[in-house]
C-alpha positions as CSV (number, residue, x, y, z in Angstrom):
1,M,-21.6,11.3,-1.1
2,T,-21.6,8.8,-4.0
3,R,-22.5,5.2,-3.4
4,L,-18.9,4.2,-4.0
5,E,-17.8,6.7,-1.3
6,Q,-20.5,5.3,1.0
7,L,-19.4,1.7,0.4
8,N,-15.7,2.7,0.9
9,T,-16.7,4.3,4.2
10,I,-18.4,1.1,5.3
11,L,-15.3,-0.9,4.2
12,T,-13.0,1.4,6.1
13,D,-15.1,0.9,9.3
14,L,-15.2,-2.9,8.9
15,L,-11.7,-3.6,7.7
16,K,-9.8,-0.8,9.6
17,L,-8.0,0.0,6.3
18,D,-7.6,3.1,4.2
19,T,-10.0,2.5,1.3
20,S,-9.8,5.9,-0.2
21,E,-8.1,4.4,-3.3
22,F,-10.6,1.6,-3.7
23,N,-12.4,1.6,-7.0
24,E,-14.8,-0.8,-8.7
25,S,-12.0,-3.2,-9.7
26,T,-10.5,-3.5,-6.2
27,E,-10.6,-7.2,-5.2
28,L,-12.1,-8.0,-1.8
29,L,-12.8,-11.7,-1.0
30,G,-9.6,-13.7,-1.2
31,A,-7.4,-10.6,-1.8
32,L,-7.7,-8.9,1.5
33,P,-7.0,-10.9,4.7
34,E,-9.1,-8.5,6.6
35,F,-12.1,-9.4,4.4
36,D,-13.1,-12.6,6.3
37,S,-16.4,-14.2,7.1
38,M,-17.1,-11.8,10.0
39,A,-16.4,-8.8,7.6
40,V,-18.9,-10.3,5.1
41,V,-21.6,-10.5,7.8
42,G,-20.8,-6.9,8.9
43,L,-20.9,-5.7,5.3
44,I,-24.3,-7.4,4.7
45,T,-25.8,-5.7,7.8
46,A,-24.3,-2.3,6.8
47,L,-25.6,-2.6,3.2
48,E,-29.1,-3.3,4.5
49,E,-29.0,-0.4,6.9
50,T,-27.2,2.2,4.7
51,F,-28.9,1.5,1.4
52,G,-32.3,0.2,2.6
53,I,-32.0,-3.1,0.8
54,A,-32.6,-6.7,1.8
55,V,-29.7,-9.1,1.0
56,N,-31.3,-12.4,0.2
57,D,-29.7,-15.6,1.4
58,D,-30.0,-17.0,-2.2
59,D,-27.8,-14.1,-3.4
60,L,-24.9,-14.9,-1.1
61,D,-22.0,-16.4,-2.9
62,A,-18.3,-15.6,-3.4
63,E,-19.0,-13.7,-6.7
64,L,-21.0,-11.1,-4.9
65,F,-18.0,-10.2,-2.7
66,A,-15.3,-10.6,-5.4
67,T,-14.7,-6.8,-6.0
68,V,-16.0,-3.5,-4.9
69,G,-17.7,-3.4,-8.3
70,T,-19.7,-6.6,-7.8
71,V,-20.9,-5.3,-4.5
72,M,-21.9,-2.0,-6.2
73,T,-23.8,-3.8,-8.9
74,Y,-25.7,-5.8,-6.3
75,I,-26.6,-2.6,-4.4
76,N,-27.8,-0.9,-7.6
77,N,-29.9,-3.9,-8.6
78,A,-31.3,-4.4,-5.2
79,E,-32.4,-0.7,-5.0
80,A,-34.0,-1.0,-8.4
81,F,-36.2,-3.8,-7.1
82,A,-36.9,-2.3,-3.7
């Protein structure tokens, strides 16, 4: 399973949406009503558990959650420094 597939699985579970067509340019924060503050908290927890990364409070801003691609970039960068 690719990282994108893993992330889409997480998003499916959190948002209760079909994310099979989500790609790196899919907008999240502000574009999907289901992607609210509780979904962000759930996503952070799932990212930490699934990818073995630590999401730092200093990294939390709207840009991180703008698109699937920005989340993927964060995961890749966090894994590189893990």
